[in-house]
N, CA, C, O and the ligand as a Tripos MOL2 file, in Angstrom:
@<TRIPOS>MOLECULE
protein
  305   303    77     0     0
PROTEIN
NO_CHARGES

@<TRIPOS>ATOM
      1 N           0.8160   -1.2220   -0.0430 N.3       1 MET1
      2 CA         -0.0200   -0.0250    0.0130 C.3       1 MET1
      3 C           0.8870    1.2540   -0.0090 C.2       1 MET1
      4 O           2.0290    1.2290    0.4480 O.2       1 MET1
      5 N           0.3630    2.2960   -0.5250 N.am      2 SER2
      6 CA          1.1080    3.5480   -0.6760 C.3       2 SER2
      7 C           0.3890    4.6440    0.1140 C.2       2 SER2
      8 O          -0.8300    4.7090    0.2670 O.2       2 SER2
      9 N           1.2830    5.4790    0.5880 N.am      3 LEU3
     10 CA          0.8390    6.7300    1.2380 C.3       3 LEU3
     11 C           1.2020    7.8560    0.2710 C.2       3 LEU3
     12 O           2.3650    8.0600   -0.0760 O.2       3 LEU3
     13 N           0.2010    8.5500   -0.1340 N.am      4 ILE4
     14 CA          0.4390    9.6100   -1.0970 C.3       4 ILE4
     15 C           0.1080   10.9590   -0.3630 C.2       4 ILE4
     16 O          -0.9900   11.1760    0.1480 O.2       4 ILE4
     17 N           1.1340   11.8260   -0.3590 N.am      5 TYR5
     18 CA          0.9300   13.1310    0.1890 C.3       5 TYR5
     19 C           0.5970   14.1190   -0.8980 C.2       5 TYR5
     20 O           1.3810   14.3250   -1.8240 O.2       5 TYR5
     21 N          -0.5630   14.7300   -0.7880 N.am      6 THR6
     22 CA         -0.9140   15.7750   -1.7240 C.3       6 THR6
     23 C          -1.2350   17.1320   -1.0690 C.2       6 THR6
     24 O          -1.6540   17.1520    0.0880 O.2       6 THR6
     25 N          -1.0750   18.1250   -1.6830 N.am      7 CYS7
     26 CA         -1.4230   19.4180   -1.0960 C.3       7 CYS7
     27 C          -2.9240   19.6370   -1.2440 C.2       7 CYS7
     28 O          -3.4850   19.5200   -2.3340 O.2       7 CYS7
     29 N          -3.5360   19.9470   -0.1580 N.am      8 ARG8
     30 CA         -4.9970   20.0560   -0.2390 C.3       8 ARG8
     31 C          -5.4600   21.3580   -0.7640 C.2       8 ARG8
     32 O          -6.6550   21.5420   -0.9920 O.2       8 ARG8
     33 N          -4.5320   22.3040   -0.9750 N.am      9 HIS9
     34 CA         -4.8820   23.5600   -1.5450 C.3       9 HIS9
     35 C          -4.7430   23.5960   -3.0870 C.2       9 HIS9
     36 O          -5.6470   24.0710   -3.7740 O.2       9 HIS9
     37 N          -3.5980   23.0900   -3.6360 N.am     10 CYS10
     38 CA         -3.3990   23.1300   -5.0580 C.3      10 CYS10
     39 C          -3.4110   21.7520   -5.7140 C.2      10 CYS10
     40 O          -3.3960   21.6440   -6.9400 O.2      10 CYS10
     41 N          -3.4360   20.7170   -4.9090 N.am     11 GLY11
     42 CA         -3.4960   19.4170   -5.4510 C.3      11 GLY11
     43 C          -2.2060   18.8160   -5.9010 C.2      11 GLY11
     44 O          -2.1830   17.7230   -6.4680 O.2      11 GLY11
     45 N          -1.0980   19.5390   -5.6480 N.am     12 HIS12
     46 CA          0.2040   19.0550   -6.0050 C.3      12 HIS12
     47 C           0.6020   17.7980   -5.2320 C.2      12 HIS12
     48 O           0.3870   17.6980   -4.0240 O.2      12 HIS12
     49 N           1.1690   16.8720   -5.9350 N.am     13 GLU13
     50 CA          1.6950   15.6330   -5.2080 C.3      13 GLU13
     51 C           3.0070   15.9560   -4.5980 C.2      13 GLU13
     52 O           3.9730   16.2580   -5.2990 O.2      13 GLU13
     53 N           3.0610   15.8970   -3.2930 N.am     14 ILE14
     54 CA          4.3080   16.2310   -2.5570 C.3      14 ILE14
     55 C           5.2040   15.0430   -2.4070 C.2      14 ILE14
     56 O           6.4200   15.1900   -2.5290 O.2      14 ILE14
     57 N           4.6840   13.8900   -2.1540 N.am     15 GLY15
     58 CA          5.5680   12.6820   -2.0010 C.3      15 GLY15
     59 C           4.7520   11.4830   -1.9230 C.2      15 GLY15
     60 O           3.5220   11.5140   -1.8730 O.2      15 GLY15
     61 N           5.4880   10.3740   -1.9130 N.am     16 LYS16
     62 CA          4.7400    9.1140   -1.9150 C.3      16 LYS16
     63 C           5.6560    8.1690   -1.0850 C.2      16 LYS16
     64 O           6.8810    8.2050   -1.2030 O.2      16 LYS16
     65 N           5.0250    7.3410   -0.2590 N.am     17 LEU17
     66 CA          5.6640    6.3510    0.5300 C.3      17 LEU17
     67 C           5.1040    5.0010    0.2320 C.2      17 LEU17
     68 O           3.8840    4.8330    0.2310 O.2      17 LEU17
     69 N           5.9450    4.0230   -0.0240 N.am     18 ASP18
     70 CA          5.4390    2.6540   -0.2270 C.3      18 ASP18
     71 C           5.7260    1.7930    1.0190 C.2      18 ASP18
     72 O           6.8940    1.5320    1.3080 O.2      18 ASP18
     73 N           4.7350    1.3580    1.7400 N.am     19 GLU19
     74 CA          4.9400    0.6670    2.9260 C.3      19 GLU19
     75 C           4.0370   -0.5660    2.8920 C.2      19 GLU19
     76 O           2.8520   -0.4540    2.5770 O.2      19 GLU19
     77 N           4.6070   -1.7900    3.2260 N.am     20 PRO20
     78 CA          3.7280   -2.9500    3.3080 C.3      20 PRO20
     79 C           2.6810   -2.8110    4.3570 C.2      20 PRO20
     80 O           1.5280   -3.1870    4.1480 O.2      20 PRO20
     81 N           3.0570   -2.2820    5.4730 N.am     21 VAL21
     82 CA          2.0980   -2.0400    6.5740 C.3      21 VAL21
     83 C           2.3190   -0.6520    7.1440 C.2      21 VAL21
     84 O           3.4510   -0.2550    7.4200 O.2      21 VAL21
     85 N           1.2650    0.0600    7.3130 N.am     22 ILE22
     86 CA          1.4070    1.4010    7.8580 C.3      22 ILE22
     87 C           0.7390    1.5330    9.2070 C.2      22 ILE22
     88 O          -0.4700    1.3650    9.3640 O.2      22 ILE22
     89 N           1.5760    1.8400   10.1620 N.am     23 ASP23
     90 CA          0.9930    2.0700   11.4700 C.3      23 ASP23
     91 C           0.7440    3.5840   11.5950 C.2      23 ASP23
     92 O           1.6560    4.4000   11.7230 O.2      23 ASP23
     93 N          -0.5660    3.8930   11.5500 N.am     24 THR24
     94 CA         -0.8860    5.3970   11.5380 C.3      24 THR24
     95 C          -0.5030    6.0830   12.7590 C.2      24 THR24
     96 O          -0.3120    7.2990   12.7440 O.2      24 THR24
     97 N          -0.3680    5.3380   13.8950 N.am     25 SER25
     98 CA          0.0830    6.0760   15.1130 C.3      25 SER25
     99 C           1.5400    6.5440   14.9700 C.2      25 SER25
    100 O           1.9470    7.5040   15.6240 O.2      25 SER25
    101 N           2.3420    5.8560   14.0990 N.am     26 MET26
    102 CA          3.7350    6.3060   13.8370 C.3      26 MET26
    103 C           3.7250    7.6160   13.0960 C.2      26 MET26
    104 O           4.6940    8.3710   13.1740 O.2      26 MET26
    105 N           2.6990    7.9000   12.4030 N.am     27 LEU27
    106 CA          2.6250    9.0880   11.5610 C.3      27 LEU27
    107 C           2.0900   10.2790   12.3340 C.2      27 LEU27
    108 O           2.0670   11.3890   11.8020 O.2      27 LEU27
    109 N           1.6610   10.0840   13.5700 N.am     28 GLY28
    110 CA          1.2160   11.1370   14.3850 C.3      28 GLY28
    111 C          -0.3600   11.3260   14.2260 C.2      28 GLY28
    112 O          -0.9450   12.2210   14.8370 O.2      28 GLY28
    113 N          -0.9690   10.5040   13.4390 N.am     29 PHE29
    114 CA         -2.4350   10.6830   13.1730 C.3      29 PHE29
    115 C          -3.1930   10.5580   14.4630 C.2      29 PHE29
    116 O          -4.2210   11.2150   14.6260 O.2      29 PHE29
    117 N          -2.7290    9.7360   15.3980 N.am     30 ASP30
    118 CA         -3.4660    9.5970   16.6240 C.3      30 ASP30
    119 C          -3.4720   10.9510   17.4950 C.2      30 ASP30
    120 O          -4.2350   11.1180   18.4460 O.2      30 ASP30
    121 N          -2.5940   11.8300   17.0870 N.am     31 GLN31
    122 CA         -2.5370   13.1640   17.7590 C.3      31 GLN31
    123 C          -3.7440   14.0350   17.2230 C.2      31 GLN31
    124 O          -4.1200   15.0080   17.8770 O.2      31 GLN31
    125 N          -4.2980   13.7130   16.1370 N.am     32 LEU32
    126 CA         -5.2950   14.5060   15.5420 C.3      32 LEU32
    127 C          -6.7370   14.0920   16.0910 C.2      32 LEU32
    128 O          -6.9640   12.9700   16.5460 O.2      32 LEU32
    129 N          -7.6100   15.0260   16.0110 N.am     33 SER33
    130 CA         -8.9740   14.6570   16.3080 C.3      33 SER33
    131 C          -9.5140   13.8120   15.1790 C.2      33 SER33
    132 O          -9.0100   13.8960   14.0590 O.2      33 SER33
    133 N         -10.5390   12.9880   15.4390 N.am     34 SER34
    134 CA        -11.0630   12.1560   14.3220 C.3      34 SER34
    135 C         -11.6260   13.0400   13.1500 C.2      34 SER34
    136 O         -11.5940   12.6500   11.9830 O.2      34 SER34
    137 N         -12.1260   14.2100   13.5180 N.am     35 GLU35
    138 CA        -12.5310   15.1250   12.5140 C.3      35 GLU35
    139 C         -11.4380   15.6200   11.6080 C.2      35 GLU35
    140 O         -11.6030   15.7360   10.3940 O.2      35 GLU35
    141 N         -10.3650   15.8950   12.2040 N.am     36 ASP36
    142 CA         -9.1660   16.3140   11.4130 C.3      36 ASP36
    143 C          -8.6490   15.1330   10.5010 C.2      36 ASP36
    144 O          -8.2570   15.3090    9.3470 O.2      36 ASP36
    145 N          -8.6890   13.9620   11.1130 N.am     37 ARG37
    146 CA         -8.2260   12.7830   10.3470 C.3      37 ARG37
    147 C          -9.1250   12.5510    9.1720 C.2      37 ARG37
    148 O          -8.6520   12.2870    8.0670 O.2      37 ARG37
    149 N         -10.4360   12.6450    9.3910 N.am     38 GLU38
    150 CA        -11.3670   12.4490    8.2490 C.3      38 GLU38
    151 C         -11.1100   13.4650    7.1360 C.2      38 GLU38
    152 O         -11.2360   13.1470    5.9530 O.2      38 GLU38
    153 N         -10.7550   14.6730    7.5190 N.am     39 GLN39
    154 CA        -10.5560   15.6940    6.5030 C.3      39 GLN39
    155 C          -9.2100   15.4830    5.7730 C.2      39 GLN39
    156 O          -9.1060   15.7950    4.5870 O.2      39 GLN39
    157 N          -8.1960   14.9630    6.4580 N.am     40 MET40
    158 CA         -6.8940   14.8390    5.9360 C.3      40 MET40
    159 C          -6.6290   13.5870    5.2000 C.2      40 MET40
    160 O          -5.8290   13.5700    4.2640 O.2      40 MET40
    161 N          -7.2930   12.5040    5.6040 N.am     41 ILE41
    162 CA         -6.9040   11.2070    5.0990 C.3      41 ILE41
    163 C          -8.0590   10.6310    4.2410 C.2      41 ILE41
    164 O          -9.1760   10.4310    4.7170 O.2      41 ILE41
    165 N          -7.7360   10.3770    2.9680 N.am     42 GLN42
    166 CA         -8.6660    9.7790    2.0370 C.3      42 GLN42
    167 C          -8.1610    8.3180    1.7910 C.2      42 GLN42
    168 O          -6.9880    8.0950    1.4900 O.2      42 GLN42
    169 N          -9.0850    7.3520    1.9300 N.am     43 TYR43
    170 CA         -8.7530    6.0160    1.6310 C.3      43 TYR43
    171 C          -9.1510    5.7810    0.1160 C.2      43 TYR43
    172 O         -10.3040    5.9620   -0.2750 O.2      43 TYR43
    173 N          -8.2090    5.4020   -0.6420 N.am     44 LEU44
    174 CA         -8.5840    5.2420   -2.1140 C.3      44 LEU44
    175 C          -8.9990    3.8290   -2.3120 C.2      44 LEU44
    176 O          -8.7880    2.9530   -1.4750 O.2      44 LEU44
    177 N          -9.6200    3.6310   -3.4950 N.am     45 GLU45
    178 CA        -10.2900    2.3420   -3.7810 C.3      45 GLU45
    179 C          -9.2130    1.1740   -3.8190 C.2      45 GLU45
    180 O          -9.5180    0.0450   -3.4360 O.2      45 GLU45
    181 N          -7.9850    1.4710   -4.2750 N.am     46 ASN46
    182 CA         -6.9880    0.4590   -4.3740 C.3      46 ASN46
    183 C          -6.2510    0.1570   -3.1290 C.2      46 ASN46
    184 O          -5.2710   -0.5880   -3.1460 O.2      46 ASN46
    185 N          -6.7380    0.7690   -1.9350 N.am     47 GLY47
    186 CA         -6.1250    0.4960   -0.6770 C.3      47 GLY47
    187 C          -5.1160    1.5630   -0.2170 C.2      47 GLY47
    188 O          -4.7780    1.6260    0.9650 O.2      47 GLY47
    189 N          -4.6420    2.3900   -1.1390 N.am     48 ASP48
    190 CA         -3.7880    3.4630   -0.8570 C.3      48 ASP48
    191 C          -4.3730    4.5240    0.0870 C.2      48 ASP48
    192 O          -5.5940    4.6310    0.2110 O.2      48 ASP48
    193 N          -3.5570    5.2660    0.7180 N.am     49 MET49
    194 CA         -4.0780    6.3960    1.5180 C.3      49 MET49
    195 C          -3.5310    7.7060    0.9730 C.2      49 MET49
    196 O          -2.3350    7.8680    0.7330 O.2      49 MET49
    197 N          -4.4250    8.5900    0.7970 N.am     50 GLU50
    198 CA         -3.9630    9.8930    0.3370 C.3      50 GLU50
    199 C          -4.0300   10.8990    1.5220 C.2      50 GLU50
    200 O          -5.1020   11.0810    2.0990 O.2      50 GLU50
    201 N          -2.9670   11.5120    1.8670 N.am     51 ILE51
    202 CA         -2.8290   12.3950    3.0030 C.3      51 ILE51
    203 C          -2.8090   13.7790    2.4250 C.2      51 ILE51
    204 O          -1.9590   14.1060    1.5970 O.2      51 ILE51
    205 N          -3.7670   14.6150    2.8680 N.am     52 GLN52
    206 CA         -3.7820   15.9580    2.3960 C.3      52 GLN52
    207 C          -3.1440   16.9110    3.3820 C.2      52 GLN52
    208 O          -3.6420   17.2120    4.4670 O.2      52 GLN52
    209 N          -1.9670   17.3710    2.8910 N.am     53 ILE53
    210 CA         -1.2750   18.3250    3.7680 C.3      53 ILE53
    211 C          -1.1060   19.6730    2.9180 C.2      53 ILE53
    212 O          -1.9810   20.0300    2.1280 O.2      53 ILE53
    213 N          -0.0340   20.3340    3.1090 N.am     54 ILE54
    214 CA          0.0830   21.5870    2.3600 C.3      54 ILE54
    215 C           1.5040   21.7100    1.8320 C.2      54 ILE54
    216 O           2.4500   21.3720    2.5440 O.2      54 ILE54
    217 N           1.6690   22.1590    0.6720 N.am     55 CYS55
    218 CA          3.0100   22.2470    0.0030 C.3      55 CYS55
    219 C           3.6370   23.5970    0.4350 C.2      55 CYS55
    220 O           2.9950   24.4790    1.0050 O.2      55 CYS55
    221 N           4.9170   23.6750    0.1180 N.am     56 GLU56
    222 CA          5.6250   24.9120    0.5530 C.3      56 GLU56
    223 C           5.0520   26.1150   -0.1230 C.2      56 GLU56
    224 O           4.9400   27.1580    0.5210 O.2      56 GLU56
    225 N           4.6790   26.0470   -1.3840 N.am     57 ASP57
    226 CA          4.0920   27.2020   -2.0510 C.3      57 ASP57
    227 C           2.8660   27.6990   -1.3540 C.2      57 ASP57
    228 O           2.7100   28.9010   -1.1360 O.2      57 ASP57
    229 N           2.0110   26.8090   -1.0070 N.am     58 CYS58
    230 CA          0.7620   27.2110   -0.3790 C.3      58 CYS58
    231 C           1.0340   27.6690    1.0800 C.2      58 CYS58
    232 O           0.3310   28.5300    1.6100 O.2      58 CYS58
    233 N           2.0760   27.0690    1.7130 N.am     59 GLN59
    234 CA          2.4590   27.5420    3.0060 C.3      59 GLN59
    235 C           2.8230   29.0120    3.0290 C.2      59 GLN59
    236 O           2.4590   29.7710    3.9280 O.2      59 GLN59
    237 N           3.5610   29.3730    1.9920 N.am     60 GLU60
    238 CA          3.9650   30.7550    1.8350 C.3      60 GLU60
    239 C           2.7250   31.6460    1.6010 C.2      60 GLU60
    240 O           2.6210   32.7380    2.1600 O.2      60 GLU60
    241 N           1.8400   31.1820    0.8090 N.am     61 THR61
    242 CA          0.6340   31.9660    0.5500 C.3      61 THR61
    243 C          -0.1010   32.1450    1.8060 C.2      61 THR61
    244 O          -0.6530   33.2170    2.0520 O.2      61 THR61
    245 N          -0.1370   31.1210    2.6380 N.am     62 LEU62
    246 CA         -0.9520   31.2240    3.9360 C.3      62 LEU62
    247 C          -0.2660   32.2380    4.8320 C.2      62 LEU62
    248 O          -0.9070   33.0220    5.5310 O.2      62 LEU62
    249 N           1.0590   32.1950    4.7880 N.am     63 LYS63
    250 CA          1.7830   33.1610    5.6590 C.3      63 LYS63
    251 C           1.4980   34.5450    5.3380 C.2      63 LYS63
    252 O           1.4770   35.3980    6.2250 O.2      63 LYS63
    253 N           1.2660   34.8300    4.0550 N.am     64 SER64
    254 CA          1.0040   36.2110    3.5970 C.3      64 SER64
    255 C          -0.4960   36.4830    3.6390 C.2      64 SER64
    256 O          -0.9340   37.6240    3.4940 O.2      64 SER64
    257 N          -1.2510   35.4570    3.8310 N.am     65 ASN65
    258 CA         -2.8030   35.6600    3.9690 C.3      65 ASN65
    259 C          -3.2460   35.0380    5.3590 C.2      65 ASN65
    260 O          -3.7910   33.9350    5.4080 O.2      65 ASN65
    261 N          -3.0030   35.7510    6.4100 N.am     66 PRO66
    262 CA         -3.3000   35.1380    7.6900 C.3      66 PRO66
    263 C          -4.8140   34.8850    7.9320 C.2      66 PRO66
    264 O          -5.1690   34.1990    8.8900 O.2      66 PRO66
    265 N          -5.6770   35.4160    7.0980 N.am     67 GLN67
    266 CA         -7.0640   35.0950    7.2190 C.3      67 GLN67
    267 C          -7.3600   33.6190    7.0240 C.2      67 GLN67
    268 O          -8.3650   33.1180    7.5270 O.2      67 GLN67
    269 N          -6.4740   32.8970    6.2810 N.am     68 TYR68
    270 CA         -6.5750   31.4820    6.1230 C.3      68 TYR68
    271 C          -6.0700   30.6720    7.3170 C.2      68 TYR68
    272 O          -6.1000   29.4420    7.2900 O.2      68 TYR68
    273 N          -5.6380   31.3130    8.2920 N.am     69 HIS69
    274 CA         -4.8940   30.6430    9.3240 C.3      69 HIS69
    275 C          -5.7250   29.5510   10.0390 C.2      69 HIS69
    276 O          -5.1830   28.5430   10.4920 O.2      69 HIS69
    277 N          -6.9860   29.7640   10.1230 N.am     70 GLU70
    278 CA         -7.7390   28.7200   10.8370 C.3      70 GLU70
    279 C          -7.7520   27.3850   10.0560 C.2      70 GLU70
    280 O          -8.2150   26.3900   10.6130 O.2      70 GLU70
    281 N          -7.2920   27.3130    8.8620 N.am     71 LEU71
    282 CA         -7.2640   26.1610    8.0570 C.3      71 LEU71
    283 C          -5.9440   25.2720    8.2880 C.2      71 LEU71
    284 O          -5.8750   24.1180    7.8640 O.2      71 LEU71
    285 N          -4.9260   25.8840    8.9760 N.am     72 ASP72
    286 CA         -3.6440   25.2750    8.8590 C.3      72 ASP72
    287 C          -3.3780   24.2300   10.0120 C.2      72 ASP72
    288 O          -2.4940   24.4240   10.8460 O.2      72 ASP72
    289 N          -4.1550   23.1580   10.0190 N.am     73 PHE73
    290 CA         -3.9530   22.0780   10.9920 C.3      73 PHE73
    291 C          -3.0210   20.9760   10.4510 C.2      73 PHE73
    292 O          -2.9290   19.8910   11.0260 O.2      73 PHE73
    293 N          -2.3460   21.2710    9.3530 N.am     74 PHE74
    294 CA         -1.4450   20.2510    8.7340 C.3      74 PHE74
    295 C          -0.2410   19.8400    9.5650 C.2      74 PHE74
    296 O           0.1700   20.5390   10.4910 O.2      74 PHE74
    297 N           0.2870   18.7390    9.2260 N.am     75 ILE75
    298 CA          1.4850   18.2810    9.9790 C.3      75 ILE75
    299 C           2.7270   18.7870    9.1730 C.2      75 ILE75
    300 O           2.8170   18.6230    7.9570 O.2      75 ILE75
    301 N           3.6560   19.3970    9.9100 N.am     76 GLN76
    302 CA          4.9160   19.8330    9.2830 C.3      76 GLN76
    303 C           5.9780   19.6340   10.2690 C.2      76 GLN76
    304 O           7.1420   19.9250    9.9890 O.2      76 GLN76
    305 ZN         -0.0920   23.6810   -2.6210 Zn       77 ZN77
@<TRIPOS>BOND
     1     1     2 1
     2     2     3 1
     3     3     4 2
     4     3     5 am
     5     5     6 1
     6     6     7 1
     7     7     8 2
     8     7     9 am
     9     9    10 1
    10    10    11 1
    11    11    12 2
    12    11    13 am
    13    13    14 1
    14    14    15 1
    15    15    16 2
    16    15    17 am
    17    17    18 1
    18    18    19 1
    19    19    20 2
    20    19    21 am
    21    21    22 1
    22    22    23 1
    23    23    24 2
    24    23    25 am
    25    25    26 1
    26    26    27 1
    27    27    28 2
    28    27    29 am
    29    29    30 1
    30    30    31 1
    31    31    32 2
    32    31    33 am
    33    33    34 1
    34    34    35 1
    35    35    36 2
    36    35    37 am
    37    37    38 1
    38    38    39 1
    39    39    40 2
    40    39    41 am
    41    41    42 1
    42    42    43 1
    43    43    44 2
    44    43    45 am
    45    45    46 1
    46    46    47 1
    47    47    48 2
    48    47    49 am
    49    49    50 1
    50    50    51 1
    51    51    52 2
    52    51    53 am
    53    53    54 1
    54    54    55 1
    55    55    56 2
    56    55    57 am
    57    57    58 1
    58    58    59 1
    59    59    60 2
    60    59    61 am
    61    61    62 1
    62    62    63 1
    63    63    64 2
    64    63    65 am
    65    65    66 1
    66    66    67 1
    67    67    68 2
    68    67    69 am
    69    69    70 1
    70    70    71 1
    71    71    72 2
    72    71    73 am
    73    73    74 1
    74    74    75 1
    75    75    76 2
    76    75    77 am
    77    77    78 1
    78    78    79 1
    79    79    80 2
    80    79    81 am
    81    81    82 1
    82    82    83 1
    83    83    84 2
    84    83    85 am
    85    85    86 1
    86    86    87 1
    87    87    88 2
    88    87    89 am
    89    89    90 1
    90    90    91 1
    91    91    92 2
    92    91    93 am
    93    93    94 1
    94    94    95 1
    95    95    96 2
    96    95    97 am
    97    97    98 1
    98    98    99 1
    99    99   100 2
   100    99   101 am
   101   101   102 1
   102   102   103 1
   103   103   104 2
   104   103   105 am
   105   105   106 1
   106   106   107 1
   107   107   108 2
   108   107   109 am
   109   109   110 1
   110   110   111 1
   111   111   112 2
   112   111   113 am
   113   113   114 1
   114   114   115 1
   115   115   116 2
   116   115   117 am
   117   117   118 1
   118   118   119 1
   119   119   120 2
   120   119   121 am
   121   121   122 1
   122   122   123 1
   123   123   124 2
   124   123   125 am
   125   125   126 1
   126   126   127 1
   127   127   128 2
   128   127   129 am
   129   129   130 1
   130   130   131 1
   131   131   132 2
   132   131   133 am
   133   133   134 1
   134   134   135 1
   135   135   136 2
   136   135   137 am
   137   137   138 1
   138   138   139 1
   139   139   140 2
   140   139   141 am
   141   141   142 1
   142   142   143 1
   143   143   144 2
   144   143   145 am
   145   145   146 1
   146   146   147 1
   147   147   148 2
   148   147   149 am
   149   149   150 1
   150   150   151 1
   151   151   152 2
   152   151   153 am
   153   153   154 1
   154   154   155 1
   155   155   156 2
   156   155   157 am
   157   157   158 1
   158   158   159 1
   159   159   160 2
   160   159   161 am
   161   161   162 1
   162   162   163 1
   163   163   164 2
   164   163   165 am
   165   165   166 1
   166   166   167 1
   167   167   168 2
   168   167   169 am
   169   169   170 1
   170   170   171 1
   171   171   172 2
   172   171   173 am
   173   173   174 1
   174   174   175 1
   175   175   176 2
   176   175   177 am
   177   177   178 1
   178   178   179 1
   179   179   180 2
   180   179   181 am
   181   181   182 1
   182   182   183 1
   183   183   184 2
   184   183   185 am
   185   185   186 1
   186   186   187 1
   187   187   188 2
   188   187   189 am
   189   189   190 1
   190   190   191 1
   191   191   192 2
   192   191   193 am
   193   193   194 1
   194   194   195 1
   195   195   196 2
   196   195   197 am
   197   197   198 1
   198   198   199 1
   199   199   200 2
   200   199   201 am
   201   201   202 1
   202   202   203 1
   203   203   204 2
   204   203   205 am
   205   205   206 1
   206   206   207 1
   207   207   208 2
   208   207   209 am
   209   209   210 1
   210   210   211 1
   211   211   212 2
   212   211   213 am
   213   213   214 1
   214   214   215 1
   215   215   216 2
   216   215   217 am
   217   217   218 1
   218   218   219 1
   219   219   220 2
   220   219   221 am
   221   221   222 1
   222   222   223 1
   223   223   224 2
   224   223   225 am
   225   225   226 1
   226   226   227 1
   227   227   228 2
   228   227   229 am
   229   229   230 1
   230   230   231 1
   231   231   232 2
   232   231   233 am
   233   233   234 1
   234   234   235 1
   235   235   236 2
   236   235   237 am
   237   237   238 1
   238   238   239 1
   239   239   240 2
   240   239   241 am
   241   241   242 1
   242   242   243 1
   243   243   244 2
   244   243   245 am
   245   245   246 1
   246   246   247 1
   247   247   248 2
   248   247   249 am
   249   249   250 1
   250   250   251 1
   251   251   252 2
   252   251   253 am
   253   253   254 1
   254   254   255 1
   255   255   256 2
   256   255   257 am
   257   257   258 1
   258   258   259 1
   259   259   260 2
   260   259   261 am
   261   261   262 1
   262   262   263 1
   263   263   264 2
   264   263   265 am
   265   265   266 1
   266   266   267 1
   267   267   268 2
   268   267   269 am
   269   269   270 1
   270   270   271 1
   271   271   272 2
   272   271   273 am
   273   273   274 1
   274   274   275 1
   275   275   276 2
   276   275   277 am
   277   277   278 1
   278   278   279 1
   279   279   280 2
   280   279   281 am
   281   281   282 1
   282   282   283 1
   283   283   284 2
   284   283   285 am
   285   285   286 1
   286   286   287 1
   287   287   288 2
   288   287   289 am
   289   289   290 1
   290   290   291 1
   291   291   292 2
   292   291   293 am
   293   293   294 1
   294   294   295 1
   295   295   296 2
   296   295   297 am
   297   297   298 1
   298   298   299 1
   299   299   300 2
   300   299   301 am
   301   301   302 1
   302   302   303 1
   303   303   304 2
@<TRIPOS>SUBSTRUCTURE
     1 MET1         2 RESIDUE 1 A MET
     2 SER2         6 RESIDUE 1 A SER
     3 LEU3        10 RESIDUE 1 A LEU
     4 ILE4        14 RESIDUE 1 A ILE
     5 TYR5        18 RESIDUE 1 A TYR
     6 THR6        22 RESIDUE 1 A THR
     7 CYS7        26 RESIDUE 1 A CYS
     8 ARG8        30 RESIDUE 1 A ARG
     9 HIS9        34 RESIDUE 1 A HIS
    10 CYS10       38 RESIDUE 1 A CYS
    11 GLY11       42 RESIDUE 1 A GLY
    12 HIS12       46 RESIDUE 1 A HIS
    13 GLU13       50 RESIDUE 1 A GLU
    14 ILE14       54 RESIDUE 1 A ILE
    15 GLY15       58 RESIDUE 1 A GLY
    16 LYS16       62 RESIDUE 1 A LYS
    17 LEU17       66 RESIDUE 1 A LEU
    18 ASP18       70 RESIDUE 1 A ASP
    19 GLU19       74 RESIDUE 1 A GLU
    20 PRO20       78 RESIDUE 1 A PRO
    21 VAL21       82 RESIDUE 1 A VAL
    22 ILE22       86 RESIDUE 1 A ILE
    23 ASP23       90 RESIDUE 1 A ASP
    24 THR24       94 RESIDUE 1 A THR
    25 SER25       98 RESIDUE 1 A SER
    26 MET26      102 RESIDUE 1 A MET
    27 LEU27      106 RESIDUE 1 A LEU
    28 GLY28      110 RESIDUE 1 A GLY
    29 PHE29      114 RESIDUE 1 A PHE
    30 ASP30      118 RESIDUE 1 A ASP
    31 GLN31      122 RESIDUE 1 A GLN
    32 LEU32      126 RESIDUE 1 A LEU
    33 SER33      130 RESIDUE 1 A SER
    34 SER34      134 RESIDUE 1 A SER
    35 GLU35      138 RESIDUE 1 A GLU
    36 ASP36      142 RESIDUE 1 A ASP
    37 ARG37      146 RESIDUE 1 A ARG
    38 GLU38      150 RESIDUE 1 A GLU
    39 GLN39      154 RESIDUE 1 A GLN
    40 MET40      158 RESIDUE 1 A MET
    41 ILE41      162 RESIDUE 1 A ILE
    42 GLN42      166 RESIDUE 1 A GLN
    43 TYR43      170 RESIDUE 1 A TYR
    44 LEU44      174 RESIDUE 1 A LEU
    45 GLU45      178 RESIDUE 1 A GLU
    46 ASN46      182 RESIDUE 1 A ASN
    47 GLY47      186 RESIDUE 1 A GLY
    48 ASP48      190 RESIDUE 1 A ASP
    49 MET49      194 RESIDUE 1 A MET
    50 GLU50      198 RESIDUE 1 A GLU
    51 ILE51      202 RESIDUE 1 A ILE
    52 GLN52      206 RESIDUE 1 A GLN
    53 ILE53      210 RESIDUE 1 A ILE
    54 ILE54      214 RESIDUE 1 A ILE
    55 CYS55      218 RESIDUE 1 A CYS
    56 GLU56      222 RESIDUE 1 A GLU
    57 ASP57      226 RESIDUE 1 A ASP
    58 CYS58      230 RESIDUE 1 A CYS
    59 GLN59      234 RESIDUE 1 A GLN
    60 GLU60      238 RESIDUE 1 A GLU
    61 THR61      242 RESIDUE 1 A THR
    62 LEU62      246 RESIDUE 1 A LEU
    63 LYS63      250 RESIDUE 1 A LYS
    64 SER64      254 RESIDUE 1 A SER
    65 ASN65      258 RESIDUE 1 A ASN
    66 PRO66      262 RESIDUE 1 A PRO
    67 GLN67      266 RESIDUE 1 A GLN
    68 TYR68      270 RESIDUE 1 A TYR
    69 HIS69      274 RESIDUE 1 A HIS
    70 GLU70      278 RESIDUE 1 A GLU
    71 LEU71      282 RESIDUE 1 A LEU
    72 ASP72      286 RESIDUE 1 A ASP
    73 PHE73      290 RESIDUE 1 A PHE
    74 PHE74      294 RESIDUE 1 A PHE
    75 ILE75      298 RESIDUE 1 A ILE
    76 GLN76      302 RESIDUE 1 A GLN
    77 ZN77       305 GROUP 0 **** ****
């Protein structure tokens, strides 16, 4: 199974991890509320997981647009 990190703002694929078994507690997901997890993690039909975080470009945009600040619960 693969973990695919995509930017949830622009859709850019940031990275991909291939792991036979993924322990989500190792990724820090257990630190998130279940609501955040539902928003961040998409389970794809082929068993892969897509993790929606934020890319560097959008992070810069957010920095200069603090009104978006309430959205930035991403892991970095
Ligand atoms: Zn982005």
